[in-house]
C-alpha positions in Angstrom: 0.0 0.0 0.0 1.5 3.3 -1.1 2.2 6.1 1.4 -0.5 8.8 1.5 0.4 12.5 0.8 0.2 14.9 3.7 -3.3 16.1 4.6 -4.0 19.6 6.0 -7.4 20.4 7.5 -9.1 23.2 9.4 -11.9 23.2 11.9 -14.9 25.5 11.4 -17.5 25.8 14.2 -16.7 24.5 17.7 -20.3 24.6 19.1 -20.5 20.8 19.9 -18.1 18.8 22.0 -17.8 16.3 19.2 -15.2 18.6 17.6 -12.7 17.4 20.2 -12.8 13.8 18.8 -13.0 15.0 15.2 -9.8 17.0 15.4 -8.0 14.5 17.6 -8.9 11.5 15.4 -7.7 13.3 12.3 -4.4 14.1 14.1 -4.1 10.5 15.1 -4.1 9.4 11.4 -1.4 11.8 10.5 -3.3 14.9 9.3 -2.3 18.4 10.3 -4.7 21.0 11.7 -3.7 24.4 10.4 -6.2 26.4 12.5 -9.8 26.9 13.6 -12.6 29.4 13.3 -15.7 29.7 15.4 -18.4 32.2 16.0 -18.2 34.0 19.4 -17.3 32.1 22.5 -19.2 28.8 22.7 -18.9 26.8 26.0 -16.7 24.2 24.1 -14.1 26.8 23.3 -12.1 26.6 26.6 -12.0 22.8 26.4 -10.7 23.0 22.8 -8.0 25.4 23.6 -6.8 23.2 26.5 -6.7 20.1 24.3 -5.1 21.8 21.3 -3.1 24.7 22.6 -0.9 24.8 19.5 -3.7 25.1 17.0 -4.3 28.8 16.1 -7.6 30.6 15.9 -8.4 32.8 12.9 -10.8 35.6 12.7 -12.1 34.9 9.2 -12.8 31.4 8.0 -12.4 32.5 4.4 -8.6 32.4 5.0 -9.0 28.6 5.0 -11.0 28.6 1.8 -8.4 30.8 0.1 -5.6 28.4 1.1 -5.2 25.8 -1.6 -3.1 23.5 0.7 -6.1 22.8 2.9 -8.1 19.9 1.6 -10.5 19.1 4.4 -12.8 21.1 6.7 -14.3 19.5 9.8 -17.2 21.1 11.5 -19.3 20.9 14.7 -21.1 24.2 14.4 -24.7 24.8 15.5 -26.6 22.2 13.6 -28.6 24.7 11.6 -25.4 26.3 10.3 -23.6 23.1 9.2 -25.1 22.8 5.8 -24.2 26.4 4.9 -20.6 25.7 6.0 -20.5 22.6 4.0 -21.7 24.3 0.8 -19.2 27.2 1.3 -16.3 24.8 1.8 -17.2 22.5 -1.1 -17.5 25.4 -3.5 -14.1 26.5 -2.4 -12.7 23.1 -3.4 -12.6 21.5 0.1 -13.9 18.1 1.3 -16.1 18.4 4.3 -16.8 16.3 7.4 -19.8 17.3 9.4 -20.8 16.4 12.9 -24.2 14.9 12.9 -26.8 16.0 11.9 -25.4 17.1 8.5 -28.6 19.0 7.7 -31.7 20.1 9.7 -34.2 20.6 6.9 -35.0 19.0 3.6 -34.0 22.3 1.8 -30.6 22.2 3.4 -30.1 18.6 2.4 -31.1 19.3 -1.2 -28.7 22.3 -1.3 -25.8 20.2 0.1 -26.5 17.5 -2.4 -26.5 20.0 -5.3 -23.2 21.5 -4.2 -21.5 18.2 -3.6 -22.6 16.9 -7.0 -21.6 20.1 -8.8 -18.1 20.2 -7.1 -17.3 16.5 -6.8 -16.1 17.0 -3.2 -16.6 14.6 -0.4 -19.4 15.4 2.1 -19.4 13.0 5.0 -21.2 12.9 8.3 -19.4 11.6 11.4 -21.7 9.2 13.1 -19.6 8.8 16.3 -21.7 6.0 17.8 -20.5 3.8 15.0 -17.2 5.3 13.9 -15.8 5.8 17.4 -17.0 2.6 19.1 -14.8 -0.5 18.7 -17.7 -2.8 19.7 -19.7 -1.7 16.7 -16.8 -2.4 14.4 -16.5 -5.9 15.9 -20.3 -6.5 15.8 -20.4 -5.6 12.1 -17.6 -8.0 11.4 -19.5 -10.8 13.2 -22.8 -10.0 11.5 -21.2 -9.9 8.0 -19.4 -13.2 8.7 -22.8 -14.8 9.4 -22.3 -15.3 13.2 -26.0 -14.7 13.9 -27.5 -15.6 10.5 -29.7 -13.2 8.6 -30.3 -9.9 10.5 -34.0 -9.6 11.4 -34.1 -6.6 13.7 -31.9 -4.0 15.4 -32.9 -2.1 18.6 -30.9 1.0 19.2 -31.1 2.8 22.5 -29.5 6.3 22.8 -30.0 7.9 26.2 -28.0 11.0 26.8 -27.2 13.2 29.8 -28.6 16.8 29.5 -25.7 18.5 31.3 -27.5 21.8 31.2 -24.6 23.8 32.6 -22.5 22.9 29.6 -25.1 23.8 27.0 -25.4 27.0 25.0 -28.9 28.4 24.3 -29.2 26.9 20.8 -29.3 23.4 22.4 -32.9 24.1 23.6 -34.2 25.6 20.3 -35.5 23.0 17.9 -35.1 25.4 15.0 -31.4 25.4 15.7 -30.8 21.7 16.4 -33.5 20.2 14.1 -35.3 18.0 16.7 -34.3 15.0 18.7 -34.8 12.5 15.8 -32.8 14.5 13.4 -30.1 15.0 16.0 -29.5 11.9 18.1 -31.5 9.2 16.2 -29.5 9.7 13.1 -26.9 7.5 14.8 -29.3 4.6 15.2 -30.7 5.0 11.6 -27.1 4.7 10.3 -26.6 1.5 12.3 -29.8 0.0 11.2 -29.0 0.4 7.5 -25.5 -1.0 8.1 -26.5 -4.1 10.0 -29.5 -4.7 7.7 -27.4 -4.2 4.6 -30.0 -1.8 3.4 -29.8 1.3 1.2 -33.3 2.6 2.1 -36.0 2.1 4.7 -39.6 2.9 5.5 -40.4 4.9 8.6 -43.4 3.2 10.2 -43.6 5.1 13.5 -42.1 8.3 14.7 -42.7 10.3 17.9 -40.9 13.2 19.5 -42.0 14.8 22.8 -41.1 17.3 25.4 -41.9 15.3 28.6 -40.0 17.0 31.4 -38.9 20.5 30.2 -42.0 22.8 30.4 -39.7 25.8 30.7 -38.1 25.0 27.3 -41.1 24.8 24.9 -38.8 24.4 21.8 -37.0 21.4 23.2 -37.6 17.7 22.7 -36.3 15.3 25.4 -37.8 11.9 24.2 -38.1 10.3 20.8 -38.7 7.0 19.1 -38.7 5.5 15.6 -39.7 2.2 14.0 -38.5 1.5 10.6 -38.3 -1.4 8.1 -36.4 -2.5 5.1 -37.3 -5.8 3.4 -37.5 -8.5 6.1 -35.5 -6.4 8.6 -37.0 -4.0 11.1 -35.6 -1.6 13.6 -36.7 0.2 16.7 -34.9 3.4 18.1 -35.3 5.2 21.4 -33.4 8.3 22.3 -33.8 10.7 25.2 -32.1 13.3 27.5 -32.8 11.5 30.8 -29.5 9.8 31.7 -29.3 10.1 35.5 -26.3 11.7 37.2 -25.4 8.4 38.9 -24.2 6.9 35.6 -20.5 7.3 35.3 -20.7 8.3 31.6 -22.9 10.4 29.4 -25.3 7.6 28.4 -26.0 3.9 28.6 -25.9 3.5 24.8 -26.9 0.0 23.7 -27.5 -1.8 20.4 -29.2 -5.2 20.0 -28.9 -7.1 16.8 -31.2 -10.1 16.3 -30.6 -12.7 13.7 -32.0 -16.0 12.6 -29.2 -17.9 14.3 -28.2 -15.7 17.2 -28.1 -12.3 18.9 -25.5 -9.6 19.6 -25.9 -7.1 22.4 -23.6 -4.1 22.7 -23.2 -2.1 25.9 -21.1 0.6 24.2 -20.1 2.9 27.0 -20.7 1.2 30.3 -21.8 -2.3 31.5 -24.2 -1.4 34.3 -23.1 -3.2 37.6 -20.9 -5.4 35.5 -17.5 -5.4 33.8 -15.4 -2.2 34.0 -14.7 -0.1 30.9 -16.6 0.2 27.6 -17.1 -1.6 24.3 -18.8 -4.7 25.8 -20.2 -7.2 23.2 -22.2 -10.2 24.1 -22.8 -12.9 21.5 -25.4 -15.7 21.8 -25.3 -18.4 19.1 -25.7 -22.1 18.7 -22.6 -22.8 20.6 -23.5 -20.8 23.7 -23.1 -17.3 25.1 -19.9 -15.3 25.5 -18.4 -11.9 26.1 -16.3 -10.9 23.0 -13.2 -8.8 23.4 -13.3 -5.7 21.2 -10.1 -4.1 22.3 -8.3 -5.0 19.0 -11.2 -3.9 16.8 -10.3 -1.1 14.6 -11.8 2.4 14.1 -11.3 2.7 10.4 -13.4 5.7 9.5 -10.7 8.4 9.8 -7.9 6.4 8.1 -10.3 5.5 5.3 -11.4 9.1 4.9 -7.8 10.2 4.6 -7.3 7.7 1.9 -10.6 8.7 0.2 -9.4 12.3 0.1 -6.2 11.3 -1.6 -7.6 8.7 -4.0 -11.2 10.1 -4.5 -12.8 6.9 -3.3 -15.8 6.2 -0.9 -14.5 3.7 1.6 -15.2 5.7 4.8 -18.8 6.2 3.9 -20.6 5.9 0.5 -21.9 9.3 -0.4 -25.4 7.9 -1.0 -25.4 6.5 2.6 -24.7 9.9 4.1 -27.6 11.4 2.1 -30.0 8.5 3.0 -29.4 8.6 6.8 -30.0 12.4 6.8 -33.1 12.0 4.7 -34.6 9.3 6.9 -33.9 11.3 10.0 -35.7 14.3 8.5 -38.6 12.1 7.4 -39.0 10.7 10.9 -38.9 14.2 12.4 -41.5 15.4 9.9 -43.7 12.4 10.7 -43.4 13.1 14.4 -44.5 16.6 13.9 -47.4 15.6 11.7 -45.8 17.2 8.6 -45.1 14.0 6.7 
């Protein structure tokens, strides 16, 4: 395998903490961050400066777009703004990696698609609950190797801790973050399509509610989706109710049911069980066992770097990025009675 050329990137928009992992993971695969731009002083800014003290801040993001040596822009801006940043970057000849959600309206998604197709740039959405979880990497390997037979259903649970003190005002404004199904549930939609081997799905149920935040009328704290593709079905539940007693931000779980076995992932914590994260439990015709995932790779960033150099789609097919965003938007519209 030939050595890859150097890769320079910039960060635009630091409004969500996912920017920490996006930048660090790109650095880990040998890319160089030449600087960052963000609007104002989001609550994530101090943490970014502590983690990356040598990365300079610029006062005008157009400096990145005018610099032909920069090939990639990574972004975790306010969700409503991400599509605009993507279009601006791609029109300047840059590939673009967005934190999820990549778009908060159908109009934004259409505009991103038009810009991507016109420029030929890469537009990828970083679904961290797959790309940064070794247990998911291993579970996909097992499923594709036939360990549980044909996948019949996935159940994805995505509880999150609110951490109100760490949130900027946009977090409670649906017009800014797109709704709980567009935001959080995009992770579980992505995983359903991957495990089902599907390129499309039907949304059969979608609900989004404000259960416990009467003082924040533009906020949704609970959501659920049912979806289907061929003989496979999926159920998704997301919320902002993780109790403070849990030692991590959420007890994210994924269940994959097949005709010959089951896989359960306890991604971030094994409640009252084994220490650490990335727990995978496999039940098949031979018995039940805990599977070690410590040596499972996290190939997304390395693949993206190669895609940028070779103009391939190994990190994420472009059609998949569009489809996950489209399905999340359709579910959100159904939940609001607009679809």
